[in-house]
A tleap script that builds the chain and sets N, CA, C and O, in Angstrom:
source leaprc.protein.ff14SB
mol = sequence {
  NMET ASN LEU PRO ALA PRO VAL ARG ASP LEU
  ALA LEU LEU LEU THR ARG VAL ALA VAL GLY
  ALA VAL PHE VAL ALA HIE GLY TRP GLN LYS
  LEU SER THR ASN GLY ILE GLU GLY THR ALA
  ALA PHE PHE ASP SER VAL GLY ILE PRO ALA
  ALA THR ALA ALA ALA TRP PHE SER ALA LEU
  VAL GLU LEU VAL GLY GLY ALA ALA LEU VAL
  VAL GLY LEU ALA VAL PRO VAL ALA GLY LEU
  LEU LEU LEU VAL ASN MET VAL GLY ALA PHE
  ALA PHE VAL HIE ALA GLY SER GLY LEU PHE
  VAL ASP GLN GLY GLY TYR GLU LEU VAL LEU
  VAL LEU GLY ALA VAL SER LEU LEU LEU ALA
  VAL VAL GLY ALA GLY ARG TYR SER LEU ASP
  HIE LEU VAL LEU GLY ARG ARG ARG THR GLY
  GLU ARG VAL PRO CALA
}
set mol.1.N position { 106.464 129.063 272.971 }
set mol.1.CA position { 106.091 129.200 271.583 }
set mol.1.C position { 107.381 129.321 270.765 }
set mol.1.O position { 108.254 130.130 271.078 }
set mol.2.N position { 107.481 128.525 269.741 }
set mol.2.CA position { 108.650 128.540 268.879 }
set mol.2.C position { 108.238 129.069 267.508 }
set mol.2.O position { 107.805 128.313 266.639 }
set mol.3.N position { 108.380 130.372 267.334 }
set mol.3.CA position { 107.978 131.011 266.080 }
set mol.3.C position { 109.048 130.826 265.022 }
set mol.3.O position { 110.227 130.685 265.348 }
set mol.4.N position { 108.651 130.824 263.761 }
set mol.4.CA position { 109.646 130.751 262.680 }
set mol.4.C position { 110.570 131.967 262.730 }
set mol.4.O position { 110.165 133.055 263.140 }
set mol.5.N position { 111.813 131.764 262.307 }
set mol.5.CA position { 112.818 132.827 262.348 }
set mol.5.C position { 112.359 134.109 261.661 }
set mol.5.O position { 112.591 135.184 262.213 }
set mol.6.N position { 111.722 134.062 260.491 }
set mol.6.CA position { 111.300 135.328 259.871 }
set mol.6.C position { 110.309 136.119 260.724 }
set mol.6.O position { 110.316 137.349 260.692 }
set mol.7.N position { 109.462 135.431 261.481 }
set mol.7.CA position { 108.501 136.117 262.349 }
set mol.7.C position { 109.238 136.784 263.509 }
set mol.7.O position { 108.946 137.929 263.856 }
set mol.8.N position { 110.194 136.070 264.109 }
set mol.8.CA position { 110.998 136.664 265.187 }
set mol.8.C position { 111.778 137.872 264.677 }
set mol.8.O position { 111.847 138.905 265.344 }
set mol.9.N position { 112.366 137.733 263.488 }
set mol.9.CA position { 113.146 138.841 262.936 }
set mol.9.C position { 112.267 140.037 262.591 }
set mol.9.O position { 112.700 141.179 262.737 }
set mol.10.N position { 111.056 139.798 262.141 }
set mol.10.CA position { 110.123 140.896 261.871 }
set mol.10.C position { 109.733 141.585 263.174 }
set mol.10.O position { 109.629 142.811 263.220 }
set mol.11.N position { 109.516 140.808 264.234 }
set mol.11.CA position { 109.194 141.393 265.540 }
set mol.11.C position { 110.363 142.252 266.045 }
set mol.11.O position { 110.144 143.333 266.592 }
set mol.12.N position { 111.586 141.780 265.863 }
set mol.12.CA position { 112.756 142.579 266.246 }
set mol.12.C position { 112.835 143.857 265.429 }
set mol.12.O position { 113.118 144.924 265.974 }
set mol.13.N position { 112.588 143.764 264.141 }
set mol.13.CA position { 112.619 144.947 263.278 }
set mol.13.C position { 111.596 145.980 263.738 }
set mol.13.O position { 111.931 147.153 263.905 }
set mol.14.N position { 110.357 145.557 263.943 }
set mol.14.CA position { 109.304 146.486 264.356 }
set mol.14.C position { 109.619 147.110 265.718 }
set mol.14.O position { 109.378 148.298 265.932 }
set mol.15.N position { 110.155 146.311 266.629 }
set mol.15.CA position { 110.519 146.821 267.948 }
set mol.15.C position { 111.652 147.827 267.846 }
set mol.15.O position { 111.598 148.896 268.455 }
set mol.16.N position { 112.692 147.480 267.066 }
set mol.16.CA position { 113.827 148.398 266.900 }
set mol.16.C position { 113.385 149.724 266.306 }
set mol.16.O position { 113.804 150.783 266.773 }
set mol.17.N position { 112.545 149.677 265.282 }
set mol.17.CA position { 112.103 150.908 264.626 }
set mol.17.C position { 111.268 151.759 265.579 }
set mol.17.O position { 111.464 152.972 265.654 }
set mol.18.N position { 110.349 151.147 266.298 }
set mol.18.CA position { 109.490 151.902 267.219 }
set mol.18.C position { 110.303 152.544 268.339 }
set mol.18.O position { 110.174 153.741 268.596 }
set mol.19.N position { 111.130 151.762 268.996 }
set mol.19.CA position { 111.910 152.280 270.117 }
set mol.19.C position { 112.970 153.255 269.615 }
set mol.19.O position { 113.215 154.286 270.241 }
set mol.20.N position { 113.591 152.931 268.498 }
set mol.20.CA position { 114.586 153.832 267.924 }
set mol.20.C position { 113.993 155.183 267.574 }
set mol.20.O position { 114.630 156.214 267.789 }
set mol.21.N position { 112.786 155.191 267.040 }
set mol.21.CA position { 112.129 156.456 266.694 }
set mol.21.C position { 111.887 157.313 267.935 }
set mol.21.O position { 112.050 158.532 267.886 }
set mol.22.N position { 111.504 156.693 269.031 }
set mol.22.CA position { 111.303 157.441 270.282 }
set mol.22.C position { 112.624 158.042 270.754 }
set mol.22.O position { 112.674 159.206 271.150 }
set mol.23.N position { 113.691 157.246 270.712 }
set mol.23.CA position { 114.997 157.774 271.123 }
set mol.23.C position { 115.460 158.902 270.204 }
set mol.23.O position { 115.965 159.916 270.686 }
set mol.24.N position { 115.297 158.746 268.901 }
set mol.24.CA position { 115.693 159.803 267.960 }
set mol.24.C position { 114.938 161.090 268.281 }
set mol.24.O position { 115.534 162.167 268.311 }
set mol.25.N position { 113.643 160.987 268.519 }
set mol.25.CA position { 112.841 162.175 268.825 }
set mol.25.C position { 113.336 162.866 270.096 }
set mol.25.O position { 113.420 164.093 270.143 }
set mol.26.N position { 113.663 162.085 271.122 }
set mol.26.CA position { 114.132 162.681 272.371 }
set mol.26.C position { 115.530 163.284 272.220 }
set mol.26.O position { 115.816 164.339 272.786 }
set mol.27.N position { 116.387 162.624 271.467 }
set mol.27.CA position { 117.716 163.180 271.221 }
set mol.27.C position { 117.643 164.462 270.414 }
set mol.27.O position { 118.344 165.430 270.707 }
set mol.28.N position { 116.787 164.466 269.391 }
set mol.28.CA position { 116.604 165.667 268.568 }
set mol.28.C position { 116.042 166.810 269.406 }
set mol.28.O position { 116.446 167.962 269.251 }
set mol.29.N position { 115.115 166.482 270.286 }
set mol.29.CA position { 114.533 167.500 271.172 }
set mol.29.C position { 115.614 168.136 272.056 }
set mol.29.O position { 115.625 169.351 272.256 }
set mol.30.N position { 116.515 167.308 272.579 }
set mol.30.CA position { 117.590 167.850 273.418 }
set mol.30.C position { 118.534 168.739 272.621 }
set mol.30.O position { 119.051 169.721 273.152 }
set mol.31.N position { 118.764 168.411 271.362 }
set mol.31.CA position { 119.683 169.195 270.535 }
set mol.31.C position { 119.033 170.441 269.957 }
set mol.31.O position { 119.633 171.516 269.978 }
set mol.32.N position { 117.824 170.315 269.445 }
set mol.32.CA position { 117.255 171.431 268.680 }
set mol.32.C position { 116.175 172.212 269.414 }
set mol.32.O position { 116.191 173.443 269.380 }
set mol.33.N position { 115.258 171.554 270.062 }
set mol.33.CA position { 114.161 172.255 270.726 }
set mol.33.C position { 114.647 172.905 272.023 }
set mol.33.O position { 114.508 174.113 272.212 }
set mol.34.N position { 115.215 172.093 272.909 }
set mol.34.CA position { 115.703 172.607 274.187 }
set mol.34.C position { 117.097 173.204 274.037 }
set mol.34.O position { 117.454 174.139 274.753 }
set mol.35.N position { 117.873 172.676 273.122 }
set mol.35.CA position { 119.269 173.065 272.973 }
set mol.35.C position { 120.107 172.432 274.069 }
set mol.35.O position { 119.598 172.091 275.136 }
set mol.36.N position { 121.390 172.278 273.799 }
set mol.36.CA position { 122.274 171.681 274.801 }
set mol.36.C position { 122.318 172.552 276.052 }
set mol.36.O position { 122.359 172.033 277.167 }
set mol.37.N position { 122.310 173.877 275.875 }
set mol.37.CA position { 122.356 174.761 277.037 }
set mol.37.C position { 121.128 174.572 277.920 }
set mol.37.O position { 121.249 174.499 279.143 }
set mol.38.N position { 119.942 174.493 277.305 }
set mol.38.CA position { 118.719 174.280 278.072 }
set mol.38.C position { 118.686 172.910 278.726 }
set mol.38.O position { 118.264 172.767 279.874 }
set mol.39.N position { 119.137 171.902 277.984 }
set mol.39.CA position { 119.192 170.548 278.542 }
set mol.39.C position { 120.174 170.500 279.704 }
set mol.39.O position { 119.882 169.910 280.743 }
set mol.40.N position { 121.339 171.120 279.529 }
set mol.40.CA position { 122.344 171.146 280.602 }
set mol.40.C position { 121.824 171.891 281.827 }
set mol.40.O position { 122.086 171.481 282.958 }
set mol.41.N position { 121.092 172.976 281.614 }
set mol.41.CA position { 120.529 173.726 282.747 }
set mol.41.C position { 119.549 172.855 283.521 }
set mol.41.O position { 119.552 172.853 284.752 }
set mol.42.N position { 118.704 172.108 282.793 }
set mol.42.CA position { 117.781 171.202 283.469 }
set mol.42.C position { 118.556 170.119 284.215 }
set mol.42.O position { 118.262 169.830 285.375 }
set mol.43.N position { 119.546 169.519 283.552 }
set mol.43.CA position { 120.338 168.471 284.195 }
set mol.43.C position { 121.000 169.000 285.467 }
set mol.43.O position { 121.024 168.311 286.487 }
set mol.44.N position { 121.532 170.210 285.409 }
set mol.44.CA position { 122.161 170.816 286.579 }
set mol.44.C position { 121.142 171.008 287.700 }
set mol.44.O position { 121.455 170.796 288.872 }
set mol.45.N position { 119.920 171.410 287.337 }
set mol.45.CA position { 118.888 171.670 288.350 }
set mol.45.C position { 118.447 170.412 289.085 }
set mol.45.O position { 117.957 170.496 290.211 }
set mol.46.N position { 118.613 169.246 288.464 }
set mol.46.CA position { 118.230 167.996 289.133 }
set mol.46.C position { 119.443 167.267 289.710 }
set mol.46.O position { 119.325 166.141 290.193 }
set mol.47.N position { 120.605 167.914 289.657 }
set mol.47.CA position { 121.778 167.365 290.319 }
set mol.47.C position { 122.623 166.408 289.504 }
set mol.47.O position { 123.425 165.663 290.069 }
set mol.48.N position { 122.466 166.410 288.204 }
set mol.48.CA position { 123.298 165.542 287.372 }
set mol.48.C position { 124.699 166.146 287.302 }
set mol.48.O position { 124.852 167.300 286.902 }
set mol.49.N position { 125.723 165.381 287.685 }
set mol.49.CA position { 127.080 165.919 287.634 }
set mol.49.C position { 127.531 166.166 286.193 }
set mol.49.O position { 127.067 165.501 285.267 }
set mol.50.N position { 128.436 167.124 286.015 }
set mol.50.CA position { 128.966 167.476 284.685 }
set mol.50.C position { 127.805 167.643 283.707 }
set mol.50.O position { 127.737 166.973 282.676 }
set mol.51.N position { 126.905 168.542 284.050 }
set mol.51.CA position { 125.629 168.665 283.340 }
set mol.51.C position { 125.790 168.899 281.841 }
set mol.51.O position { 125.028 168.331 281.058 }
set mol.52.N position { 126.733 169.697 281.424 }
set mol.52.CA position { 126.906 169.949 279.994 }
set mol.52.C position { 127.397 168.696 279.284 }
set mol.52.O position { 126.888 168.350 278.218 }
set mol.53.N position { 128.377 168.016 279.861 }
set mol.53.CA position { 128.856 166.765 279.266 }
set mol.53.C position { 127.744 165.721 279.249 }
set mol.53.O position { 127.592 164.989 278.271 }
set mol.54.N position { 126.968 165.654 280.325 }
set mol.54.CA position { 125.861 164.702 280.393 }
set mol.54.C position { 124.786 165.040 279.357 }
set mol.54.O position { 124.182 164.137 278.778 }
set mol.55.N position { 124.545 166.329 279.120 }
set mol.55.CA position { 123.560 166.735 278.115 }
set mol.55.C position { 124.009 166.305 276.719 }
set mol.55.O position { 123.212 165.788 275.937 }
set mol.56.N position { 125.291 166.520 276.411 }
set mol.56.CA position { 125.820 166.073 275.117 }
set mol.56.C position { 125.732 164.556 275.000 }
set mol.56.O position { 125.294 164.031 273.976 }
set mol.57.N position { 126.151 163.849 276.055 }
set mol.57.CA position { 126.094 162.381 276.038 }
set mol.57.C position { 124.675 161.904 275.785 }
set mol.57.O position { 124.432 161.078 274.905 }
set mol.58.N position { 123.741 162.431 276.566 }
set mol.58.CA position { 122.353 162.009 276.457 }
set mol.58.C position { 121.777 162.307 275.072 }
set mol.58.O position { 121.153 161.443 274.457 }
set mol.59.N position { 121.988 163.522 274.590 }
set mol.59.CA position { 121.441 163.908 273.282 }
set mol.59.C position { 122.019 163.047 272.172 }
set mol.59.O position { 121.280 162.556 271.318 }
set mol.60.N position { 123.331 162.859 272.177 }
set mol.60.CA position { 123.962 162.099 271.094 }
set mol.60.C position { 123.668 160.607 271.185 }
set mol.60.O position { 123.453 159.956 270.162 }
set mol.61.N position { 123.658 160.060 272.394 }
set mol.61.CA position { 123.326 158.638 272.542 }
set mol.61.C position { 121.892 158.384 272.092 }
set mol.61.O position { 121.619 157.395 271.413 }
set mol.62.N position { 120.981 159.269 272.466 }
set mol.62.CA position { 119.588 159.076 272.062 }
set mol.62.C position { 119.425 159.243 270.553 }
set mol.62.O position { 118.748 158.438 269.913 }
set mol.63.N position { 120.033 160.269 269.985 }
set mol.63.CA position { 119.885 160.517 268.549 }
set mol.63.C position { 120.595 159.449 267.725 }
set mol.63.O position { 119.976 158.810 266.875 }
set mol.64.N position { 121.873 159.253 267.965 }
set mol.64.CA position { 122.658 158.303 267.167 }
set mol.64.C position { 122.288 156.864 267.526 }
set mol.64.O position { 122.135 156.017 266.647 }
set mol.65.N position { 122.144 156.597 268.828 }
set mol.65.CA position { 121.754 155.250 269.254 }
set mol.65.C position { 120.373 154.871 268.753 }
set mol.65.O position { 120.147 153.732 268.345 }
set mol.66.N position { 119.449 155.823 268.783 }
set mol.66.CA position { 118.111 155.552 268.245 }
set mol.66.C position { 118.150 155.268 266.760 }
set mol.66.O position { 117.483 154.352 266.281 }
set mol.67.N position { 118.934 156.054 266.023 }
set mol.67.CA position { 119.078 155.816 264.579 }
set mol.67.C position { 119.724 154.458 264.323 }
set mol.67.O position { 119.349 153.756 263.384 }
set mol.68.N position { 120.699 154.087 265.162 }
set mol.68.CA position { 121.340 152.778 265.026 }
set mol.68.C position { 120.332 151.653 265.235 }
set mol.68.O position { 120.385 150.638 264.540 }
set mol.69.N position { 119.415 151.824 266.186 }
set mol.69.CA position { 118.368 150.813 266.369 }
set mol.69.C position { 117.488 150.723 265.139 }
set mol.69.O position { 117.160 149.626 264.686 }
set mol.70.N position { 117.105 151.857 264.598 }
set mol.70.CA position { 116.202 151.861 263.435 }
set mol.70.C position { 116.794 151.066 262.276 }
set mol.70.O position { 116.106 150.244 261.671 }
set mol.71.N position { 118.061 151.307 261.968 }
set mol.71.CA position { 118.678 150.625 260.823 }
set mol.71.C position { 119.311 149.294 261.214 }
set mol.71.O position { 119.686 148.504 260.348 }
set mol.72.N position { 119.429 149.046 262.506 }
set mol.72.CA position { 119.993 147.782 262.955 }
set mol.72.C position { 121.502 147.730 262.842 }
set mol.72.O position { 122.056 146.719 262.410 }
set mol.73.N position { 122.172 148.799 263.224 }
set mol.73.CA position { 123.631 148.878 263.139 }
set mol.73.C position { 124.239 148.988 264.531 }
set mol.73.O position { 123.882 149.880 265.301 }
set mol.74.N position { 125.157 148.082 264.855 }
set mol.74.CA position { 125.818 148.066 266.165 }
set mol.74.C position { 124.795 148.035 267.301 }
set mol.74.O position { 124.949 148.733 268.303 }
set mol.75.N position { 123.772 147.238 267.140 }
set mol.75.CA position { 122.660 147.211 268.088 }
set mol.75.C position { 123.082 146.804 269.503 }
set mol.75.O position { 122.581 147.395 270.459 }
set mol.76.N position { 123.974 145.828 269.688 }
set mol.76.CA position { 124.375 145.536 271.079 }
set mol.76.C position { 125.030 146.736 271.771 }
set mol.76.O position { 124.755 146.997 272.943 }
set mol.77.N position { 125.876 147.452 271.070 }
set mol.77.CA position { 126.535 148.625 271.650 }
set mol.77.C position { 125.518 149.741 271.875 }
set mol.77.O position { 125.479 150.338 272.951 }
set mol.78.N position { 124.705 150.022 270.873 }
set mol.78.CA position { 123.681 151.066 270.997 }
set mol.78.C position { 122.732 150.740 272.146 }
set mol.78.O position { 122.391 151.617 272.939 }
set mol.79.N position { 122.308 149.486 272.238 }
set mol.79.CA position { 121.406 149.082 273.318 }
set mol.79.C position { 122.007 149.310 274.694 }
set mol.79.O position { 121.324 149.791 275.598 }
set mol.80.N position { 123.275 148.970 274.861 }
set mol.80.CA position { 123.920 149.176 276.169 }
set mol.80.C position { 124.068 150.658 276.494 }
set mol.80.O position { 123.826 151.065 277.630 }
set mol.81.N position { 124.462 151.469 275.516 }
set mol.81.CA position { 124.581 152.909 275.765 }
set mol.81.C position { 123.229 153.533 276.093 }
set mol.81.O position { 123.130 154.388 276.973 }
set mol.82.N position { 122.196 153.106 275.387 }
set mol.82.CA position { 120.854 153.623 275.678 }
set mol.82.C position { 120.377 153.161 277.054 }
set mol.82.O position { 119.700 153.911 277.756 }
set mol.83.N position { 120.720 151.942 277.441 }
set mol.83.CA position { 120.385 151.460 278.782 }
set mol.83.C position { 121.068 152.319 279.847 }
set mol.83.O position { 120.427 152.722 280.818 }
set mol.84.N position { 122.343 152.600 279.677 }
set mol.84.CA position { 123.071 153.463 280.622 }
set mol.84.C position { 122.383 154.825 280.722 }
set mol.84.O position { 122.211 155.365 281.815 }
set mol.85.N position { 121.995 155.367 279.579 }
set mol.85.CA position { 121.299 156.649 279.550 }
set mol.85.C position { 119.987 156.582 280.340 }
set mol.85.O position { 119.669 157.505 281.091 }
set mol.86.N position { 119.234 155.505 280.176 }
set mol.86.CA position { 117.956 155.362 280.871 }
set mol.86.C position { 118.163 155.126 282.372 }
set mol.86.O position { 117.345 155.567 283.178 }
set mol.87.N position { 119.231 154.446 282.752 }
set mol.87.CA position { 119.538 154.280 284.183 }
set mol.87.C position { 119.799 155.648 284.809 }
set mol.87.O position { 119.339 155.930 285.916 }
set mol.88.N position { 120.545 156.501 284.087 }
set mol.88.CA position { 120.770 157.863 284.576 }
set mol.88.C position { 119.487 158.655 284.683 }
set mol.88.O position { 119.270 159.353 285.674 }
set mol.89.N position { 118.624 158.558 283.668 }
set mol.89.CA position { 117.343 159.272 283.700 }
set mol.89.C position { 116.492 158.798 284.875 }
set mol.89.O position { 115.836 159.598 285.543 }
set mol.90.N position { 116.512 157.490 285.119 }
set mol.90.CA position { 115.764 156.950 286.250 }
set mol.90.C position { 116.324 157.493 287.569 }
set mol.90.O position { 115.586 158.029 288.396 }
set mol.91.N position { 117.630 157.348 287.748 }
set mol.91.CA position { 118.249 157.687 289.027 }
set mol.91.C position { 118.163 159.176 289.348 }
set mol.91.O position { 117.896 159.544 290.492 }
set mol.92.N position { 118.383 160.032 288.362 }
set mol.92.CA position { 118.481 161.464 288.632 }
set mol.92.C position { 117.164 162.228 288.472 }
set mol.92.O position { 116.986 163.284 289.078 }
set mol.93.N position { 116.243 161.701 287.662 }
set mol.93.CA position { 115.051 162.496 287.341 }
set mol.93.C position { 113.754 161.839 287.798 }
set mol.93.O position { 112.912 162.507 288.397 }
set mol.94.N position { 113.572 160.557 287.533 }
set mol.94.CA position { 112.240 159.961 287.639 }
set mol.94.C position { 111.992 159.068 288.854 }
set mol.94.O position { 110.833 158.824 289.190 }
set mol.95.N position { 113.025 158.577 289.521 }
set mol.95.CA position { 112.841 157.556 290.563 }
set mol.95.C position { 111.926 157.999 291.693 }
set mol.95.O position { 111.151 157.194 292.210 }
set mol.96.N position { 112.003 159.249 292.080 }
set mol.96.CA position { 111.218 159.708 293.216 }
set mol.96.C position { 109.795 160.125 292.889 }
set mol.96.O position { 109.066 160.589 293.766 }
set mol.97.N position { 109.392 159.963 291.633 }
set mol.97.CA position { 108.073 160.454 291.211 }
set mol.97.C position { 107.065 159.355 290.953 }
set mol.97.O position { 106.011 159.616 290.372 }
set mol.98.N position { 107.356 158.141 291.365 }
set mol.98.CA position { 106.421 157.052 291.146 }
set mol.98.C position { 106.510 156.492 289.742 }
set mol.98.O position { 107.418 156.824 288.980 }
set mol.99.N position { 105.568 155.651 289.418 }
set mol.99.CA position { 105.589 154.929 288.147 }
set mol.99.C position { 105.060 155.748 286.973 }
set mol.99.O position { 105.653 155.719 285.895 }
set mol.100.N position { 103.980 156.463 287.150 }
set mol.100.CA position { 103.240 157.005 286.016 }
set mol.100.C position { 103.878 158.243 285.411 }
set mol.100.O position { 104.241 159.182 286.119 }
set mol.101.N position { 104.009 158.230 284.098 }
set mol.101.CA position { 104.697 159.292 283.365 }
set mol.101.C position { 103.979 160.632 283.501 }
set mol.101.O position { 104.629 161.677 283.475 }
set mol.102.N position { 102.666 160.626 283.645 }
set mol.102.CA position { 101.941 161.896 283.758 }
set mol.102.C position { 102.213 162.599 285.089 }
set mol.102.O position { 101.833 163.754 285.281 }
set mol.103.N position { 102.874 161.888 286.003 }
set mol.103.CA position { 103.282 162.477 287.277 }
set mol.103.C position { 104.804 162.590 287.366 }
set mol.103.O position { 105.365 162.716 288.454 }
set mol.104.N position { 105.470 162.544 286.196 }
set mol.104.CA position { 106.929 162.618 286.159 }
set mol.104.C position { 107.610 161.308 286.480 }
set mol.104.O position { 108.815 161.269 286.730 }
set mol.105.N position { 106.837 160.232 286.475 }
set mol.105.CA position { 107.345 158.921 286.861 }
set mol.105.C position { 108.221 158.256 285.820 }
set mol.105.O position { 108.532 158.826 284.773 }
set mol.106.N position { 108.607 157.038 286.140 }
set mol.106.CA position { 109.641 156.337 285.382 }
set mol.106.C position { 109.131 155.286 284.405 }
set mol.106.O position { 109.938 154.515 283.885 }
set mol.107.N position { 107.836 155.219 284.133 }
set mol.107.CA position { 107.347 154.131 283.292 }
set mol.107.C position { 107.970 154.132 281.894 }
set mol.107.O position { 108.340 153.067 281.399 }
set mol.108.N position { 108.097 155.282 281.250 }
set mol.108.CA position { 108.697 155.341 279.917 }
set mol.108.C position { 110.177 154.977 279.985 }
set mol.108.O position { 110.669 154.212 279.156 }
set mol.109.N position { 110.880 155.522 280.964 }
set mol.109.CA position { 112.300 155.229 281.137 }
set mol.109.C position { 112.504 153.734 281.399 }
set mol.109.O position { 113.437 153.134 280.865 }
set mol.110.N position { 111.651 153.143 282.205 }
set mol.110.CA position { 111.738 151.722 282.524 }
set mol.110.C position { 111.555 150.865 281.270 }
set mol.110.O position { 112.335 149.944 281.024 }
set mol.111.N position { 110.536 151.168 280.488 }
set mol.111.CA position { 110.265 150.385 279.278 }
set mol.111.C position { 111.381 150.577 278.250 }
set mol.111.O position { 111.854 149.604 277.663 }
set mol.112.N position { 111.803 151.823 278.030 }
set mol.112.CA position { 112.881 152.067 277.064 }
set mol.112.C position { 114.178 151.395 277.507 }
set mol.112.O position { 114.902 150.844 276.678 }
set mol.113.N position { 114.475 151.435 278.790 }
set mol.113.CA position { 115.676 150.769 279.288 }
set mol.113.C position { 115.594 149.256 279.141 }
set mol.113.O position { 116.567 148.614 278.746 }
set mol.114.N position { 114.441 148.688 279.456 }
set mol.114.CA position { 114.274 147.233 279.348 }
set mol.114.C position { 114.390 146.768 277.895 }
set mol.114.O position { 115.039 145.760 277.616 }
set mol.115.N position { 113.774 147.490 276.986 }
set mol.115.CA position { 113.866 147.116 275.566 }
set mol.115.C position { 115.292 147.302 275.063 }
set mol.115.O position { 115.776 146.491 274.273 }
set mol.116.N position { 115.967 148.349 275.504 }
set mol.116.CA position { 117.363 148.559 275.116 }
set mol.116.C position { 118.233 147.394 275.576 }
set mol.116.O position { 119.077 146.907 274.824 }
set mol.117.N position { 118.021 146.951 276.815 }
set mol.117.CA position { 118.754 145.801 277.325 }
set mol.117.C position { 118.456 144.551 276.504 }
set mol.117.O position { 119.370 143.819 276.125 }
set mol.118.N position { 117.197 144.312 276.235 }
set mol.118.CA position { 116.810 143.141 275.449 }
set mol.118.C position { 117.475 143.154 274.072 }
set mol.118.O position { 118.004 142.136 273.627 }
set mol.119.N position { 117.447 144.303 273.400 }
set mol.119.CA position { 118.066 144.392 272.083 }
set mol.119.C position { 119.581 144.222 272.166 }
set mol.119.O position { 120.184 143.635 271.268 }
set mol.120.N position { 120.201 144.727 273.229 }
set mol.120.CA position { 121.640 144.531 273.406 }
set mol.120.C position { 121.981 143.055 273.536 }
set mol.120.O position { 123.027 142.612 273.062 }
set mol.121.N position { 121.100 142.292 274.176 }
set mol.121.CA position { 121.353 140.872 274.413 }
set mol.121.C position { 121.014 140.016 273.196 }
set mol.121.O position { 121.794 139.138 272.827 }
set mol.122.N position { 119.868 140.257 272.569 }
set mol.122.CA position { 119.446 139.380 271.466 }
set mol.122.C position { 119.931 139.862 270.105 }
set mol.122.O position { 119.948 139.087 269.149 }
set mol.123.N position { 120.324 141.126 270.003 }
set mol.123.CA position { 120.816 141.638 268.732 }
set mol.123.C position { 119.705 142.163 267.839 }
set mol.123.O position { 118.545 142.258 268.237 }
set mol.124.N position { 120.097 142.497 266.629 }
set mol.124.CA position { 119.210 143.210 265.713 }
set mol.124.C position { 118.303 142.314 264.891 }
set mol.124.O position { 117.278 142.774 264.388 }
set mol.125.N position { 118.653 141.065 264.746 }
set mol.125.CA position { 117.872 140.179 263.892 }
set mol.125.C position { 118.340 140.233 262.443 }
set mol.125.O position { 119.249 140.983 262.088 }
set mol.126.N position { 117.699 139.425 261.628 }
set mol.126.CA position { 118.089 139.248 260.228 }
set mol.126.C position { 117.842 140.491 259.383 }
set mol.126.O position { 118.588 140.739 258.436 }
set mol.127.N position { 116.823 141.275 259.697 }
set mol.127.CA position { 116.475 142.446 258.891 }
set mol.127.C position { 117.191 143.672 259.451 }
set mol.127.O position { 116.566 144.577 260.003 }
set mol.128.N position { 118.517 143.682 259.297 }
set mol.128.CA position { 119.325 144.737 259.893 }
set mol.128.C position { 120.649 144.876 259.145 }
set mol.128.O position { 121.077 143.977 258.421 }
set mol.129.N position { 121.277 146.022 259.344 }
set mol.129.CA position { 122.629 146.195 258.799 }
set mol.129.C position { 123.619 145.296 259.522 }
set mol.129.O position { 124.576 144.821 258.911 }
set mol.130.N position { 123.410 145.055 260.805 }
set mol.130.CA position { 124.291 144.139 261.532 }
set mol.130.C position { 124.328 142.777 260.844 }
set mol.130.O position { 125.401 142.206 260.648 }
set mol.131.N position { 123.175 142.266 260.484 }
set mol.131.CA position { 123.128 140.959 259.819 }
set mol.131.C position { 123.754 141.042 258.430 }
set mol.131.O position { 124.481 140.138 258.017 }
set mol.132.N position { 123.476 142.108 257.723 }
set mol.132.CA position { 124.028 142.269 256.379 }
set mol.132.C position { 125.554 142.276 256.414 }
set mol.132.O position { 126.201 141.643 255.579 }
set mol.133.N position { 126.123 142.988 257.375 }
set mol.133.CA position { 127.580 143.127 257.443 }
set mol.133.C position { 128.216 141.973 258.213 }
set mol.133.O position { 129.147 141.336 257.720 }
set mol.134.N position { 127.718 141.702 259.420 }
set mol.134.CA position { 128.364 140.723 260.291 }
set mol.134.C position { 127.827 139.311 260.115 }
set mol.134.O position { 128.591 138.348 260.172 }
set mol.135.N position { 126.548 139.178 259.906 }
set mol.135.CA position { 125.943 137.854 259.804 }
set mol.135.C position { 126.483 137.055 258.646 }
set mol.135.O position { 126.728 135.856 258.778 }
set mol.136.N position { 126.671 137.699 257.518 }
set mol.136.CA position { 127.181 136.994 256.350 }
set mol.136.C position { 128.668 136.706 256.479 }
set mol.136.O position { 129.148 135.697 255.963 }
set mol.137.N position { 129.400 137.576 257.158 }
set mol.137.CA position { 130.830 137.314 257.384 }
set mol.137.C position { 131.014 136.067 258.234 }
set mol.137.O position { 131.905 135.256 257.982 }
set mol.138.N position { 130.171 135.922 259.235 }
set mol.138.CA position { 130.288 134.761 260.126 }
set mol.138.C position { 130.021 133.455 259.389 }
set mol.138.O position { 130.640 132.434 259.685 }
set mol.139.N position { 129.098 133.488 258.431 }
set mol.139.CA position { 128.742 132.251 257.731 }
set mol.139.C position { 129.573 132.056 256.471 }
set mol.139.O position { 129.454 131.031 255.799 }
set mol.140.N position { 130.405 133.026 256.151 }
set mol.140.CA position { 131.244 132.894 254.954 }
set mol.140.C position { 130.560 133.296 253.680 }
set mol.140.O position { 131.158 133.184 252.610 }
set mol.141.N position { 129.308 133.769 253.744 }
set mol.141.CA position { 128.620 134.232 252.543 }
set mol.141.C position { 129.254 135.526 252.054 }
set mol.141.O position { 129.777 136.314 252.843 }
set mol.142.N position { 129.200 135.729 250.775 }
set mol.142.CA position { 129.723 136.967 250.212 }
set mol.142.C position { 128.596 137.982 250.100 }
set mol.142.O position { 127.482 137.658 249.689 }
set mol.143.N position { 128.913 139.227 250.479 }
set mol.143.CA position { 127.970 140.323 250.348 }
set mol.143.C position { 128.148 140.901 248.945 }
set mol.143.O position { 129.266 141.259 248.576 }
set mol.144.N position { 127.072 141.002 248.148 }
set mol.144.CA position { 127.214 141.550 246.800 }
set mol.144.C position { 127.741 142.982 246.845 }
set mol.144.O position { 127.382 143.769 247.721 }
set mol.145.N position { 128.601 143.297 245.877 }
set mol.145.CA position { 129.181 144.638 245.819 }
set mol.145.C position { 128.202 145.655 245.291 }
set mol.145.O position { 128.537 146.835 245.180 }
savepdb mol mol.pdb
quit
């Protein structure tokens, strides 16, 4: 199926906003609800090395990376960092619990990681800050002041 560019870009926008909102919520939860100390204690209990550093990395990547997806800024970089975060969540927390999230499984981590990878590869689309800043520079268009 070859959809018109505006339809593809709208699909990218809706996907970025939905997935970004989930990441922002999880990052905020690690910072404010659980706190870095609580998150680090959990990370330590499941064997994540450098648990405090990993807690900061995870919280900030989810919060800032999720916000970057929402607005469409540095989406390839944000997508790769979020993918790395989800690989860690899979390997250290969810892999041994099966697929289903209600049993501690990896289905949410798998989907979030896959979408993060996809966004890293295809980019943010036309309805994004990436396009506003970088897309017009590439084509020589001037961005209004």
